[in-house]
C-alpha positions in Angstrom: 95.0 130.1 71.9 97.5 130.0 74.8 97.2 132.8 77.3 99.7 135.0 77.6 101.0 134.3 80.6 101.6 130.5 79.2 103.4 131.8 76.5 105.9 134.0 77.6 106.3 131.0 80.6 106.5 128.6 77.7 109.0 130.8 75.4 112.5 129.2 77.5 111.7 126.0 77.5 111.8 122.8 74.9 108.3 122.6 75.3 105.6 124.8 73.5 102.3 125.1 74.8 100.2 121.9 73.7 97.8 122.6 71.2 94.8 121.1 73.8 95.9 123.6 76.3 93.1 126.3 77.6 93.0 129.5 75.9 92.4 132.7 77.4 89.2 133.7 79.0 86.6 131.5 80.7 87.9 127.4 80.9 85.4 125.4 78.5 85.0 122.8 81.1 83.7 120.5 78.7 86.7 120.3 76.4 89.1 120.3 78.9 87.6 118.5 81.7 88.5 115.1 79.6 92.0 113.8 79.4 93.7 115.5 77.2 95.9 113.3 74.3 99.5 115.6 75.0 99.7 114.9 78.5 102.1 112.3 79.7 101.0 113.0 83.5 97.1 113.9 84.2 95.2 113.7 87.4 91.7 114.9 88.8 91.1 115.3 91.9 88.2 116.3 94.4 87.7 116.9 98.1 84.7 117.5 100.1 83.2 118.0 104.1 80.3 116.2 104.7 78.0 116.0 107.6 74.9 112.9 107.7 71.9 113.0 108.3 72.8 111.1 111.9 75.5 114.5 112.3 78.7 112.1 111.0 81.3 115.0 110.6 83.4 113.4 107.8 85.8 114.7 104.9 87.0 112.7 101.8 89.3 112.9 98.7 89.9 111.2 95.8 92.0 111.6 92.7 92.2 110.1 89.5 96.1 109.8 87.8 97.1 108.5 84.7 100.8 108.3 83.8 102.6 107.5 80.2 104.1 104.6 80.5 105.1 104.2 76.9 104.4 105.4 73.2 102.9 103.3 70.6 105.2 103.2 67.7 102.4 103.2 64.9 100.3 106.0 66.3 102.4 108.0 68.3 99.9 107.6 71.5 100.5 107.8 74.6 100.4 104.3 76.7 99.1 105.0 80.0 98.9 103.5 83.7 96.2 104.3 86.2 96.0 104.8 89.7 93.7 105.9 92.4 94.2 106.8 95.6 91.6 108.3 98.3 90.9 108.6 101.7 88.4 108.7 104.1 88.3 111.1 107.5 86.0 110.5 110.0 86.6 113.4 112.6 85.1 112.6 115.7 86.9 109.0 115.6 90.1 109.9 114.2 90.1 106.9 112.0 91.8 107.5 108.6 90.3 105.1 105.7 92.8 104.8 102.6 92.5 103.0 99.0 95.4 102.8 97.2 94.7 101.1 93.5 97.8 101.0 90.9 97.6 99.7 87.0 97.0 95.9 86.9 100.1 96.1 84.8 102.7 97.7 87.9 104.6 94.4 88.5 105.6 94.7 84.9 106.1 98.4 85.0 107.8 98.6 88.0 110.4 95.8 87.4 111.2 97.5 83.9 111.7 100.7 86.2 114.1 98.8 88.0 115.8 97.8 85.1 116.5 101.0 84.3 117.7 102.3 87.2 114.8 103.8 88.8 112.8 103.4 91.7 114.3 103.3 95.5 117.4 104.7 96.4 118.8 102.1 98.7 120.1 98.5 96.9 118.4 96.4 99.3 115.2 98.0 99.6 115.5 97.4 95.3 116.2 94.2 95.7 113.4 93.3 98.3 111.2 95.2 96.1 112.1 93.0 92.8 111.2 89.7 94.6 107.7 91.2 95.6 107.3 92.6 92.0 108.5 89.1 90.5 105.8 87.2 92.4 103.1 89.7 90.3 102.4 91.6 93.2 103.0 95.1 94.2 103.7 95.5 98.6 100.4 97.1 100.6 98.4 99.5 101.6 99.1 99.5 97.6 96.5 97.0 95.6 96.4 96.3 92.2 93.1 97.3 90.5 90.9 94.4 89.5 88.1 94.9 86.9 88.3 96.6 83.6 90.0 100.4 83.4 87.9 102.7 81.2 88.6 106.0 80.3 86.6 107.8 77.9 88.3 110.1 75.5 85.9 113.1 74.7 84.1 112.9 77.8 85.3 113.2 81.6 84.3 109.4 82.2 87.2 107.8 84.2 86.5 103.8 85.4 89.1 102.2 87.3 87.7 98.7 88.6 84.5 99.9 89.1 85.2 103.3 91.1 84.4 106.3 88.6 84.2 109.9 88.2 82.3 111.4 85.6 80.8 114.6 84.5 77.3 114.5 83.4 75.8 116.9 80.8 74.0 118.8 83.0 77.2 120.3 84.5 77.4 118.1 87.6 80.2 115.3 88.9 79.6 112.1 90.0 82.0 110.0 92.6 81.4 106.5 93.2 84.0 104.9 95.5 84.5 101.5 97.2 86.8 100.2 99.7 87.6 96.2 99.3 86.8 95.4 102.7 83.1 97.7 102.0 84.4 99.4 105.2 84.0 102.9 103.6 83.3 104.2 100.4 80.6 107.4 98.4 78.0 108.1 95.9 78.8 111.9 95.7 77.2 114.1 92.8 79.3 117.6 93.3 77.1 120.6 92.2 79.6 123.6 91.1 78.8 126.7 92.8 81.6 128.9 90.9 83.3 128.8 88.0 86.6 126.9 87.1 89.6 129.6 88.6 93.5 129.5 87.0 96.3 128.4 89.6 99.5 129.3 89.4 100.6 131.8 86.4 97.5 132.3 85.0 97.0 127.8 84.7 100.8 127.3 84.7 102.5 125.4 87.1 105.2 123.0 87.7 104.8 119.7 88.5 106.5 116.9 91.1 109.0 116.0 88.8 109.5 119.6 87.0 107.4 119.0 84.5 105.3 121.9 83.0 101.6 121.5 83.7 98.3 123.5 83.5 95.9 123.6 86.8 92.5 125.0 87.4 90.0 124.4 89.9 86.4 124.6 91.3 86.8 126.4 94.5 83.2 125.5 96.3 80.6 122.8 95.0 77.2 121.6 97.0 78.0 117.9 97.5 74.9 115.6 97.5 74.9 111.7 98.1 75.6 109.2 100.6 78.6 107.8 102.2 79.9 104.5 103.8 81.5 104.5 107.0 82.7 101.2 109.2 80.6 99.5 106.8 77.2 101.3 107.4 75.8 103.4 104.5 74.9 106.8 105.7 72.8 109.8 103.6 74.2 113.6 103.5 72.2 116.1 105.4 74.4 118.6 103.4 78.1 118.7 101.8 80.8 120.9 100.8 83.4 120.2 97.9 86.7 121.2 95.6 87.6 120.2 92.6 91.0 120.0 90.9 92.4 119.1 87.3 96.1 119.3 86.2 98.0 117.9 83.2 100.9 118.1 81.4 104.0 116.7 79.9 107.5 116.1 80.5 110.0 117.3 77.5 109.1 114.4 74.5 112.5 112.3 74.8 111.1 111.5 79.0 107.9 110.9 77.9 108.2 106.9 78.8 110.2 107.4 81.7 108.8 107.7 85.6 111.0 111.0 86.9 111.4 110.0 90.6 110.0 113.5 92.5 112.7 116.0 93.4 110.2 118.2 94.2 108.8 118.7 97.5 105.8 121.1 98.3 102.8 122.2 100.4 99.5 122.7 99.6 95.9 124.0 100.8 92.4 124.1 99.8 90.4 125.9 102.1 86.7 127.0 102.1 85.4 129.7 104.9 82.5 130.4 106.1 82.2 134.0 104.5 82.0 132.2 100.9 85.4 132.7 99.9 88.2 130.0 99.5 92.4 130.2 99.4 94.7 127.8 98.6 98.6 127.6 98.2 100.9 125.9 96.3 104.2 126.1 97.5 107.0 124.0 95.5 110.7 123.2 96.7 113.6 121.9 94.8 115.2 119.1 96.8 117.7 119.1 94.4 118.8 122.6 95.1 118.4 122.8 99.3 114.9 122.7 99.2 115.0 126.4 97.1 111.7 127.5 96.2 111.0 126.6 92.7 107.2 128.2 92.5 104.6 129.4 94.8 101.4 130.7 94.4 98.7 131.7 96.7 94.9 132.1 95.3 92.3 133.6 96.9 88.5 133.5 95.7 86.2 136.2 96.7 82.4 135.1 97.5 81.4 136.5 94.1 84.3 134.3 92.5 86.7 136.6 92.0 90.4 135.5 91.8 93.5 137.6 92.8 96.8 135.9 92.5 99.4 136.5 95.2 103.1 135.8 95.1 104.4 137.3 98.8 102.9 135.2 101.5 104.0 133.0 104.8 102.8 129.4 104.9 104.7 128.5 108.3 104.8 124.7 109.4 104.4 125.0 113.3 104.3 121.7 115.8 105.1 118.2 114.4 104.2 114.9 114.4 105.9 112.0 113.9 104.9 108.8 112.1 105.7 105.4 113.6 105.6 103.8 110.2 107.9 106.4 107.9 109.7 107.9 110.7 109.1 111.5 108.9 107.8 114.2 110.8 104.8 116.1 109.3 104.2 119.1 110.7 100.3 119.3 112.0 99.5 122.9 112.3 100.3 125.7 110.0 100.2 129.5 109.7 98.9 131.3 107.1 99.5 135.1 106.1 99.1 136.5 102.9 99.7 140.1 104.1 98.4 142.2 100.4 94.9 140.3 101.3 94.6 140.9 104.8 94.8 137.2 105.4 96.0 135.2 108.8 94.9 132.3 109.5 95.7 129.4 111.6 95.6 126.0 109.8 95.1 122.8 112.7 95.0 119.1 111.6 91.8 117.4 112.5 94.0 115.0 114.0 97.1 114.0 113.6 97.6 110.7 111.7 96.8 111.2 108.1 99.7 109.9 106.3 98.9 108.4 103.2 101.1 105.3 102.1 101.8 104.3 98.2 104.8 103.1 96.2 104.1 106.0 93.9 104.7 108.4 96.4 107.7 107.6 98.1 107.6 106.5 101.0 104.1 108.5 101.5 102.4 111.9 102.0 100.2 113.8 104.6 96.8 114.7 103.5 94.2 115.2 106.0 91.2 117.5 107.3 91.8 120.8 108.6 90.0 123.4 110.6 90.8 126.9 109.5 90.6 130.1 111.6 91.5 133.5 111.3 91.0 137.3 109.7 90.1 138.4 106.4 90.2 142.2 105.8 90.2 142.2 110.0 86.8 140.0 109.5 86.8 136.9 111.2 86.5 133.8 109.4 86.3 130.2 109.9 86.0 127.0 107.7 87.7 123.4 106.9 90.3 122.4 104.5 93.0 119.6 103.1 96.1 119.7 103.6 98.7 118.0 101.6 102.5 117.3 102.3 104.8 115.6 100.5 108.7 115.5 99.6 110.1 116.4 102.8 112.4 114.5 105.5 111.9 111.1 104.0 115.2 108.8 104.9 116.9 108.1 101.6 118.7 104.5 102.7 117.5 101.8 104.5 120.4 103.3 107.0 119.0 107.0 106.8 115.6 105.1 107.8 117.2 103.0 111.0 118.7 106.3 112.1 115.6 107.9 111.8 114.2 105.1 113.9 117.0 105.5 116.4 116.6 108.9 116.8 112.9 108.6 117.7 113.6 105.6 120.3 116.1 108.2 121.8 113.1 110.7 122.1 110.6 107.9 123.3 113.5 107.0 125.9 113.8 110.9 127.1 110.2 111.1 127.7 110.3 108.5 129.9 113.7 109.1 131.7 114.0 112.8 131.5 117.8 114.1 133.3 115.4 116.6 135.6 112.3 113.8 136.7 109.3 115.5 138.1 107.9 114.0 141.2 105.5 112.8 139.1 107.4 111.3 136.4 109.9 109.5 139.1 107.0 108.3 140.8 106.3 105.8 137.9 109.5 104.8 137.5 109.8 103.8 141.4 106.4 102.6 142.7 103.1 101.9 141.1 99.9 104.4 142.0 99.0 104.9 145.3 102.4 104.0 146.9 104.2 107.5 147.1 105.4 107.1 150.5 108.5 105.1 148.7 109.3 108.7 147.4 109.4 109.8 150.7 112.3 111.9 151.9 114.2 110.3 148.4 116.8 112.9 146.8 115.2 112.9 143.1 118.8 114.9 141.8 120.3 111.9 143.5 118.4 109.4 141.8 118.2 111.3 138.5 122.1 111.2 138.8 123.4 107.5 139.6 119.9 105.5 137.9 118.5 107.8 134.9 122.0 109.4 134.1 124.1 106.2 133.3 121.6 105.1 131.4 121.0 108.0 128.9 124.9 108.2 129.3 124.8 105.1 126.9 121.5 106.0 125.1 122.1 109.4 124.5 125.6 108.3 122.2 123.0 107.3 119.5 122.7 103.6 117.3 121.0 102.5 114.7 118.2 101.1 117.8 117.5 98.5 115.5 115.8 96.1 118.7 112.9 98.5 118.9 112.5 99.3 115.0 112.1 94.9 114.5 109.8 95.4 117.5 107.6 98.3 115.9 107.7 96.6 112.2 106.5 93.7 113.7 103.3 95.4 115.1 102.6 96.6 111.8 103.4 93.7 109.8 100.6 91.6 110.9 98.1 94.7 110.7 98.6 96.3 113.7 98.8 100.1 114.0 102.8 100.4 115.2 101.3 104.7 116.5 99.6 103.6 119.1 102.7 101.9 120.4 105.4 104.6 119.4 106.1 105.4 123.3 107.1 101.2 123.5 110.2 101.7 121.3 112.1 102.6 124.7 111.5 98.8 126.0 113.5 96.9 123.6 116.3 100.0 123.9 116.3 99.9 127.7 116.7 95.8 127.4 119.6 96.1 125.6 121.4 99.0 126.9 120.9 97.1 130.5 122.9 94.0 129.1 125.6 96.5 127.2 126.5 98.2 130.7 126.6 95.1 132.9 128.5 93.2 129.9 130.9 96.1 129.5 131.9 95.7 133.3 131.9 91.9 133.4 134.2 91.7 130.0 136.3 94.8 131.6 135.4 96.0 128.2 136.4 100.3 127.8 134.4 101.5 124.7 130.6 101.6 124.0 129.5 103.0 120.9 132.6 105.6 120.6 133.1 107.1 124.3 134.0 105.3 127.4 132.0 102.4 128.7 129.6 103.5 131.3 131.6 101.7 134.5 134.6 103.9 133.7 132.2 107.1 133.7 130.2 106.6 136.9 132.3 103.1 138.5 131.2 99.2 138.4 129.2 99.7 141.5 126.6 102.8 140.1 126.7 101.0 136.6 125.7 97.2 137.6 123.0 99.0 139.1 121.3 101.1 137.1 122.2 98.2 133.9 119.5 96.1 136.0 117.2 98.9 136.6 117.2 99.4 132.7 115.6 96.2 132.7 112.2 97.0 134.6 112.0 100.9 133.8 109.8 100.7 130.6 107.0 98.6 132.4 105.0 101.7 133.5 104.8 101.9 129.3 102.6 98.7 129.1 100.4 100.1 132.2 99.7 102.8 130.0 99.2 100.9 126.7 95.7 100.6 125.4 95.9 96.8 125.2 93.7 93.9 127.0 94.8 92.1 130.3 95.3 88.7 128.2 97.9 90.7 125.7 99.7 92.3 128.3 100.2 88.9 130.5 102.0 87.5 126.9 103.8 90.4 126.6 105.2 89.8 130.3 105.6 86.2 129.6 108.2 86.9 126.3 109.6 89.9 127.8 111.0 87.9 131.1 111.9 84.9 128.6 113.8 87.0 127.1 115.8 88.3 130.3 115.8 84.6 131.9 117.3 83.5 128.5 119.7 86.3 128.0 121.4 85.8 131.5 121.8 82.4 131.0 123.9 83.0 127.9 125.8 85.5 129.8 126.7 82.8 132.3 128.2 81.1 129.3 130.0 83.4 127.8 131.6 84.8 130.8 132.5 81.1 132.2 133.8 80.8 128.6 134.4 77.8 126.1 137.5 76.8 126.6 137.2 73.5 129.1 135.8 72.5 124.6 138.6 73.9 123.1 141.2 71.1 123.8 138.9 68.3 122.0 138.8 70.1 118.7 142.2 70.9 118.5 143.0 67.4 119.0 140.5 66.0 116.8 140.7 68.6 114.3 136.2 68.7 114.5 135.3 71.9 115.3 130.8 70.9 115.0 130.5 70.8 118.7 132.7 73.5 119.5 130.7 75.5 116.9 127.3 73.8 118.4 128.3 75.3 121.9 129.1 79.0 120.5 125.9 79.2 118.5 124.1 77.8 122.1 125.4 80.8 123.6 124.8 83.5 120.9 121.2 81.8 120.6 120.7 83.1 124.5 122.4 85.8 124.9 122.0 87.7 121.1 119.2 85.9 119.3 116.1 85.2 122.1 115.9 88.9 123.2 114.9 90.1 119.7 112.7 87.1 119.0 111.2 87.8 122.1 110.4 91.6 121.5 109.5 90.7 118.1 106.5 88.2 118.8 105.6 90.9 121.9 105.4 93.3 118.5 103.2 90.7 116.8 101.2 90.2 119.9 100.6 93.7 120.3 99.6 93.8 116.5 97.1 91.3 116.8 98.8 88.6 114.6 97.6 84.8 114.2 99.6 82.8 116.1 101.6 81.2 113.1 102.6 85.0 112.6 103.9 85.0 116.0 105.9 82.4 116.2 106.9 83.1 112.3 108.7 86.2 113.7 110.1 85.2 116.5 111.9 82.6 114.1 113.0 85.0 111.9 114.4 87.3 114.5 115.7 84.4 116.5 117.9 83.9 112.8 118.6 87.7 112.8 119.8 87.8 116.1 122.0 84.5 115.9 123.3 86.5 112.3 123.8 89.3 114.2 126.2 88.0 116.9 128.0 85.8 114.5 128.4 88.7 112.5 129.8 90.7 115.6 132.4 88.2 116.3 133.3 88.8 112.4 133.4 92.6 113.1 135.4 92.2 116.2 138.1 90.8 113.9 138.1 93.1 110.8 137.3 96.3 113.3 134.0 97.9 113.4 133.0 101.4 111.7 134.0 104.8 113.8 136.2 102.2 116.2 133.0 101.8 118.3 134.6 98.7 119.8 138.6 97.8 120.2 139.7 95.7 117.0 140.2 92.1 118.3 139.1 92.8 121.9 137.8 88.9 121.7 141.2 87.6 121.3 142.5 89.8 124.1 139.6 88.4 126.3 140.5 84.7 125.5 137.1 84.2 123.9 135.7 81.4 121.9 134.1 83.0 119.3 132.6 81.6 115.8 135.7 82.5 113.4 137.8 80.7 116.4 135.4 77.1 115.9 135.6 76.9 112.5 138.8 77.4 112.3 139.1 73.7 114.3 138.3 72.6 111.1 140.1 74.4 109.0 143.6 74.1 110.3 146.3 71.8 110.7 147.1 69.9 113.9 149.9 72.5 114.4 148.1 75.7 113.8 144.9 74.6 115.8 147.4 74.2 118.6 149.5 77.7 118.1 146.4 79.4 117.5 144.8 78.3 121.0 147.9 78.7 123.0 147.6 82.3 121.5 144.5 83.0 122.1 144.2 81.6 125.8 147.3 83.4 126.8 144.6 86.8 126.1 147.7 88.6 123.8 147.4 92.3 124.2 150.5 93.2 121.8 148.7 94.7 118.1 151.1 92.7 116.6 149.9 89.1 117.9 146.6 89.9 117.6 147.0 90.9 113.9 148.5 88.0 113.2 145.5 85.5 115.0 143.2 87.6 112.9 145.3 86.8 109.4 145.4 83.3 110.4 141.7 83.4 110.7 140.9 84.7 107.5 143.9 82.5 105.4 142.0 79.5 106.5 138.5 80.8 105.1 137.1 81.0 109.0 135.9 84.2 108.7 134.5 84.1 105.6 132.4 80.8 106.3 131.2 82.7 109.2 129.3 85.4 106.6 128.3 82.1 104.5 126.4 81.0 108.0 124.9 84.0 108.9 123.4 84.8 105.3 122.3 81.1 105.0 120.3 81.4 108.7 118.6 84.6 107.4 117.4 83.3 103.9 116.1 80.1 105.6 114.1 82.3 108.3 112.5 84.5 105.8 111.6 81.5 103.4 109.3 80.1 106.5 107.9 83.8 107.8 107.9 85.1 103.8 104.1 83.3 103.2 102.9 84.6 106.7 102.8 87.5 105.9 100.9 89.7 103.4 103.2 91.9 100.5 103.6 95.0 102.1 106.2 98.5 102.6 106.9 97.1 106.5 107.1 93.6 104.6 110.1 95.4 102.1 111.9 96.6 105.2 111.9 93.7 107.5 113.3 92.0 104.2 115.8 94.6 103.2 117.0 94.7 107.0 118.0 91.3 107.3 120.4 91.8 104.9 121.7 95.1 105.9 122.2 93.4 109.3 124.6 91.0 107.3 126.4 94.0 105.6 126.6 96.0 108.6 130.0 97.6 109.8 128.7 99.0 113.2 
């Protein structure tokens, strides 16, 4: 019979306690370790802290999942898909080896979910994901399980493509894992040292989609065997392990659906040196502003006695931001359970323990932690694992780019503080050993007239897509973007410098929703600060862990971007008016269009292309990948500027620029060039006569815009921008492995075509 607590908790639910759930008393592991036929969701989880015979300190977790994805009409039995997530933590080196294996049917299942309205909230990311799934692939780091999947029914014996977890007749558990590159793996045996313990309300907890689940765990095991790290297999000196098992189901009408998790949680398992253990499971309903929806602290004393507490604090402390997802995770916590006399400080062994997988969008943090504090006044310490998921993930591509923009501004603020210290100013002005350059310099003045104008523009916000694109290129070719997070400032400074100077040259009055920089600081200081912005990011390359050869190539790409952009800016300032009369006379705008594209290519496409190649070099991409990235972002830059021409006529979101500003400046933009092939001679002459007169009357400007719209010139620009991006993607696509960042890059190209800012 189910326990009284379970009966009471489920009495108000449309579900009832399934017959194959544990009853009162000790949990019969022979009966309940195997899969439960009633469950639509079930997983088996272990973690361990290990020391090898060579003194290496490692930690490992692994979780075998199965999820109902359908039901046999004849038998009524559920059809399951399977997933394996595991990671190996090298405490000394900070390496975090991950493996995420998904069911071979994942592409088919994923397409069915997309068709039913599930999947990413952002429509562009959904479209990008569909492209990958239709190829029979999944975005990395997830990989399809290769080899047979075998799940025993009457005993615990899981085999997912050769990765196995099984319980032997003597009560031990065996874990066999291997990575696809043979860099990491294990052959471990877990010997339980304590009885199984119920979590939650006598075993009942809520699952990540709100379903009723049964949850028990073995808090301490002795672990023996061998571990593979960096391709080297080492016997263990000793190890301590933990085992979790959780299973349950949603209402039967929802059993074949994969509910998107709207529950966030913090979880910890810790084994302390006095022989006790503690685990906390704290759930939050993100549909209701993060309101708590279940929380339990379980303390197990050295003798194995369980005590449950509901009143506790598990408070996140300092944070760390992922360069892959821009989610901020805590890497320190304070855990207090007053009734138990427990006070612990929890610290991550290292920050970068984010696990990316499509089954937990976009990722979760699960890592080795150090624990120290007191229980009942006694000093204790130990090791544990913390898992955190569901908090702060950007919902749409726009949200994601906004998060990238905020991280970019953090990088800029760190490099360019408004009140720099002497050392911060020295790094910006002179190389080490040249402190005499700062002799008698008024640092307050320097901050006010150099840093101030740059920060004036950057601090107003912006998507900072060039910075994100640079970082994404590092990851897309297999590099670690976390190593180069500070370099986000470099693309933003290059772009901001060009904006400041461009606004002076064009006599623009509005920038990012505020007055142009030269209207605040004066033209002389604005020009100087804009030029300075091109060079202030250079010290970041000196601090980056890159080779001299990489640094040289980075400089080559960076200065190529500057040279090209200034060539394009010069042509833009001088204008293309001299080429218009021929187009007006002939009605052939093709040459004029090519002239406009030439300016756009130099001014707006070369910088992001160079920065993309720079990122691919830092990520150690192949020559083909480096060139492919450059080609794609050159197309993106061209499309961006063509769409900028369009938005200048149709209006920017939040009035970030003046509508029709290009017309009042007499500029020849792509819509004007295309109109020359679409209008009759009389209308062509009238159009150019009006634009060349640099009208300021809003009614006149509106008339020009209406003419460009009605002749199809503006729509043709949109089609051209789209064709540029699609053509370049067809070149880049086969050069990159399918991955989450590749999905984002694909969606990003579309996003810029649909932008309104």
